[in-house]
C-alpha positions as CSV (number, residue, x, y, z in Angstrom):
1,M,4.7,8.4,-26.0
2,E,6.2,6.5,-23.0
3,K,7.6,9.8,-21.4
4,K,4.2,11.5,-21.8
5,L,2.4,8.5,-20.1
6,I,4.9,8.6,-17.2
7,L,4.6,12.3,-16.7
8,R,0.8,12.0,-16.7
9,G,1.2,9.1,-14.2
10,V,3.2,11.2,-11.8
11,L,0.6,14.0,-12.1
12,A,-2.3,11.8,-11.6
13,G,-0.5,10.0,-8.6
14,A,0.2,13.4,-6.9
15,V,-3.5,14.3,-7.2
16,A,-4.5,10.8,-6.0
17,G,-2.1,11.2,-3.1
18,L,-3.7,14.5,-2.2
19,L,-7.1,13.1,-2.2
20,A,-6.0,10.2,0.0
21,F,-4.3,12.7,2.4
22,V,-7.5,14.6,2.8
23,F,-9.5,11.5,3.5
24,A,-6.9,10.2,6.0
25,R,-6.7,13.6,7.7
26,I,-10.4,13.6,8.4
27,F,-11.0,9.9,9.3
28,A,-7.6,8.3,10.3
29,E,-6.0,11.2,12.1
30,P,-8.4,11.0,15.2
31,Q,-7.4,7.4,15.5
32,I,-3.6,8.3,15.5
33,N,-4.3,10.9,18.3
34,A,-6.2,8.3,20.3
35,A,-3.2,6.0,19.9
36,I,-0.7,8.7,20.9
37,E,-2.8,9.5,24.0
38,Y,-2.9,5.8,25.0
39,E,0.8,5.6,24.5
40,S,1.4,8.7,26.7
41,G,-0.9,7.2,29.5
42,R,0.8,3.9,29.4
43,D,4.3,5.4,29.5
44,D,3.2,7.4,32.6
45,A,1.9,4.2,34.1
46,Q,5.0,2.3,33.4
47,G,7.0,5.2,34.8
48,L,5.1,5.0,38.2
49,L,5.6,1.3,38.3
50,D,9.4,1.8,37.6
51,K,9.5,4.5,40.3
52,A,7.8,2.2,42.9
53,A,10.3,-0.6,42.0
54,G,13.2,1.8,42.5
55,L,14.1,1.7,38.7
56,P,15.3,4.7,36.9
57,M,12.4,6.6,34.9
58,D,12.8,7.0,31.3
59,M,12.2,10.9,30.7
60,G,12.2,10.6,27.0
61,G,12.9,13.5,24.7
62,P,11.1,16.4,23.2
63,D,9.4,16.0,19.8
64,I,11.3,17.5,16.9
65,F,8.1,18.4,15.2
66,S,4.8,19.1,16.8
67,R,1.8,17.0,16.1
68,T,0.2,19.8,14.0
69,V,3.3,19.8,11.7
70,Q,3.3,16.0,11.6
71,A,-0.5,15.7,11.0
72,N,-0.4,18.3,8.2
73,V,2.8,19.1,6.5
74,G,4.5,15.9,7.3
75,I,1.8,13.3,6.3
76,G,0.5,15.6,3.6
77,T,3.8,15.9,1.8
78,G,4.6,12.2,2.3
79,M,1.3,11.0,0.8
80,I,1.6,13.3,-2.2
81,L,5.2,12.1,-2.9
82,F,4.1,8.6,-2.3
83,G,1.3,9.0,-4.7
84,A,3.5,10.7,-7.4
85,A,6.0,7.7,-7.1
86,M,3.1,5.1,-7.4
87,G,1.9,7.1,-10.4
88,A,5.3,6.7,-12.1
89,L,5.4,3.0,-11.5
90,F,1.8,2.7,-12.5
91,A,2.5,4.4,-15.8
92,V,5.4,2.1,-16.4
93,A,3.3,-0.9,-15.8
94,Y,0.6,0.5,-17.9
95,T,3.1,1.0,-20.7
96,V,4.2,-2.6,-20.5
97,C,0.7,-3.9,-20.6
98,L,-0.4,-1.6,-23.5
99,G,-0.9,-3.6,-26.6
100,R,-0.6,-7.0,-24.8
101,T,-4.1,-7.2,-23.4
102,G,-6.3,-7.7,-26.4
103,R,-8.9,-5.0,-27.2
104,L,-9.2,-3.3,-23.8
105,R,-9.8,0.4,-24.1
106,P,-7.1,2.6,-22.5
107,R,-9.5,3.6,-19.5
108,N,-10.3,0.0,-18.8
109,L,-6.7,-1.1,-18.9
110,A,-6.0,1.8,-16.4
111,M,-8.4,0.6,-13.9
112,L,-7.1,-3.1,-14.2
113,V,-3.6,-1.9,-13.6
114,A,-4.9,0.2,-10.6
115,L,-6.6,-2.9,-9.2
116,G,-3.4,-4.9,-9.5
117,G,-1.3,-2.3,-7.9
118,F,-3.8,-2.0,-4.9
119,L,-3.9,-5.8,-4.5
120,G,-0.2,-6.5,-5.1
121,L,1.4,-3.5,-3.3
122,Y,-1.0,-3.0,-0.4
123,L,-4.0,-5.3,0.3
124,V,-2.3,-8.7,0.1
125,P,0.8,-7.7,2.2
126,F,-1.8,-5.9,4.5
127,V,-3.5,-9.4,5.2
128,K,-0.2,-10.7,6.8
129,Y,1.2,-7.6,8.2
130,P,-1.5,-5.0,8.7
131,A,-0.8,-1.2,9.3
132,N,-0.5,-0.3,12.9
133,P,-1.0,3.0,14.5
134,P,1.4,4.5,17.1
135,A,2.0,2.7,20.4
136,I,2.0,-0.8,18.4
137,G,5.3,-1.9,17.6
138,H,8.6,-2.1,19.4
139,P,11.7,-0.2,18.5
140,D,14.0,-3.2,18.5
141,T,11.9,-4.9,15.8
142,I,11.8,-2.0,13.3
143,R,14.3,-3.5,10.9
144,D,12.9,-6.9,11.1
145,R,9.3,-5.6,10.5
146,G,10.6,-3.7,7.5
147,N,12.2,-6.5,5.9
148,L,9.4,-8.9,6.4
149,Y,7.0,-6.4,4.9
150,L,9.2,-5.8,1.8
151,A,9.6,-9.6,1.4
152,M,5.8,-9.8,1.5
153,V,5.3,-7.0,-1.0
154,A,7.9,-8.6,-3.4
155,C,6.2,-12.0,-3.2
156,S,2.9,-10.6,-3.9
157,L,4.0,-8.6,-6.9
158,L,5.9,-11.6,-8.3
159,F,3.0,-14.1,-7.8
160,L,0.6,-11.5,-9.2
161,V,2.7,-11.2,-12.4
162,L,3.1,-14.9,-12.7
163,A,-0.8,-15.4,-12.1
164,V,-1.4,-13.1,-15.2
165,W,1.1,-15.0,-17.2
166,L,-0.5,-18.3,-16.2
167,G,-4.0,-17.0,-17.0
168,K,-2.9,-16.1,-20.6
169,R,-1.2,-19.5,-21.1
170,L,-4.4,-21.3,-19.9
171,Q,-6.9,-19.1,-21.8
172,A,-6.8,-21.0,-25.1
173,R,-7.4,-24.4,-23.5
174,F,-9.9,-23.5,-20.6
175,G,-11.5,-20.3,-21.9
176,N,-11.1,-16.7,-20.3
177,W,-13.3,-17.3,-17.3
178,N,-11.8,-20.7,-16.1
179,A,-8.4,-19.7,-16.8
180,T,-8.9,-16.6,-14.6
181,L,-10.2,-18.6,-11.8
182,L,-7.3,-21.2,-12.1
183,A,-4.8,-18.4,-12.1
184,A,-6.4,-16.8,-9.1
185,G,-6.4,-20.0,-7.3
186,A,-2.7,-20.5,-8.0
187,F,-2.0,-17.1,-6.8
188,A,-4.0,-17.7,-3.6
189,A,-2.2,-20.9,-2.9
190,A,1.2,-19.5,-3.5
191,I,0.7,-16.4,-1.3
192,G,-0.8,-18.4,1.3
193,I,2.2,-20.7,1.7
194,V,4.3,-17.6,1.9
195,M,2.1,-16.1,4.7
196,A,2.3,-19.5,6.5
197,V,6.1,-19.5,6.3
198,L,6.8,-15.9,7.2
199,P,6.6,-15.4,11.0
200,S,4.1,-13.3,12.9
201,L,5.3,-10.0,14.3
202,G,4.7,-11.2,17.9
203,E,7.0,-14.2,17.3
204,L,10.1,-12.1,16.5
205,A,13.0,-12.9,18.7
206,D,13.1,-9.6,20.6
207,N,9.4,-9.9,21.3
208,V,9.5,-13.4,22.5
209,Q,12.4,-12.6,24.7
210,Q,10.6,-9.7,26.4
211,F,6.9,-10.6,26.3
212,G,6.8,-14.2,25.4
213,H,4.9,-15.9,22.4
214,H,2.0,-13.7,21.0
215,A,0.5,-13.4,17.5
216,T,1.0,-9.6,17.3
217,E,2.8,-6.6,18.9
218,T,-0.5,-5.1,20.1
219,P,0.2,-4.0,23.7
220,L,-1.4,-6.3,26.3
221,P,-2.8,-4.9,29.8
222,L,0.0,-3.4,31.9
223,T,0.2,-5.2,35.3
224,D,2.1,-4.7,38.5
225,D,4.2,-7.2,40.3
226,K,1.0,-8.7,41.8
227,G,-0.6,-9.3,38.6
228,A,-3.1,-6.5,39.0
229,I,-4.0,-4.5,35.8
230,V,-2.9,-0.9,36.2
231,Y,-3.4,0.2,32.5
232,P,-5.6,-1.6,29.9
233,G,-4.5,-3.1,26.7
234,F,-4.6,-1.2,23.4
235,P,-8.2,-0.3,22.6
236,A,-9.6,-2.7,19.9
237,D,-11.9,-0.1,18.4
238,T,-9.1,2.2,17.8
239,L,-7.0,-0.4,16.1
240,F,-9.8,-1.6,14.0
241,E,-10.9,1.8,12.9
242,F,-7.2,2.7,12.0
243,R,-6.7,-0.2,9.9
244,F,-10.1,0.2,8.3
245,Y,-9.4,3.8,7.3
246,S,-5.9,2.9,6.2
247,V,-7.3,0.4,3.6
248,A,-10.0,3.0,2.6
249,A,-7.3,5.6,1.9
250,Q,-5.2,3.3,-0.2
251,L,-8.2,2.2,-2.1
252,L,-9.1,5.8,-2.7
253,L,-5.5,6.5,-3.9
254,W,-5.5,3.7,-6.5
255,A,-9.0,4.2,-7.6
256,A,-8.4,7.9,-8.1
257,L,-5.1,7.1,-9.9
258,G,-6.8,4.8,-12.4
259,L,-9.6,7.2,-13.0
260,L,-7.5,10.3,-13.4
261,F,-4.8,8.5,-15.5
262,G,-7.2,6.7,-18.0
263,P,-8.6,9.7,-19.8
264,M,-5.2,11.3,-20.1
265,A,-3.7,8.1,-21.4
266,E,-6.6,7.6,-23.9
267,R,-5.9,11.2,-25.3
268,V,-2.1,10.5,-25.7
269,I,-2.8,7.1,-27.4
270,N,-5.5,8.5,-29.7
271,A,-3.3,11.5,-30.6
272,R,-0.5,9.1,-31.6
273,A,-2.8,6.9,-33.6
274,A,-4.2,10.0,-35.4
275,A,-0.7,11.2,-36.3
276,A,0.3,7.7,-37.6
277,T,-2.7,7.5,-39.9
278,A,-2.5,11.2,-41.1
279,V,1.0,10.7,-42.5
280,P,0.1,8.4,-45.4
281,A,-3.0,10.3,-46.1
282,E,-1.1,13.6,-46.5
283,S,1.5,12.1,-48.9
284,G,-1.3,11.1,-51.3
285,P,-0.9,8.7,-54.3
286,E,2.3,9.0,-56.4
287,P,1.7,10.7,-59.8
288,V,1.4,8.5,-62.9
289,G,4.6,8.3,-64.8
290,A,6.7,9.8,-62.1
291,A,10.3,8.5,-62.0
């Protein structure tokens, strides 16, 4: 049964990834294009400043893939594969939880696991290290940013599992509702400490050395040697809308994964239960006097 559930998780995840891609293509892609246009304009302005100062200009290099290929084939393939991978992990988590959550129906359990995946793998890490469009983030900090984000995801998942365990331990003493609130409070306190300890991206060593102390890597206005602004900072509306649609796309992916996987899992579980009850019935009672 486990293999059947994982296979259906991969299928449901791939479909969910496709739905999330269509949503992101319609709503988030314009914000990515706006960010790329901002980055190009800022690079041109920086080039003029460097030329006026007698510094060598960075000519850059041609894009390996066009924006059309990136926005359609690249992102589409990536999100479908990501959805399939999350679907496999989702099915494994679902299999582990199956039979350990009381009398929850398979569909309800699927939605709870999907909610846990959305919170643990995306939303909680997003609070500390939110998604950024192009033009935000410096090449020298890519490794540090990746390691910090992975650390945040690992802590989020670990504390989420521990919170579920704590809630089950406290259920007999405090009741289901109070135990849930206590476990949620413990999770919030633990993850809050982690968020306070981990550094902000603007406080990474490379950023402090080059730009000073700031909370984020969001580009500030570009100024000349006299302090006059020659190019504005990154547009706040573009940043907000990109992050909003990023969260919405992930919410759509996990919701679709739970909704699609639930009925498929229910059919597999019911079929196994029916097969298990049919075997004794078919054998029938042993004849009287049989040896």
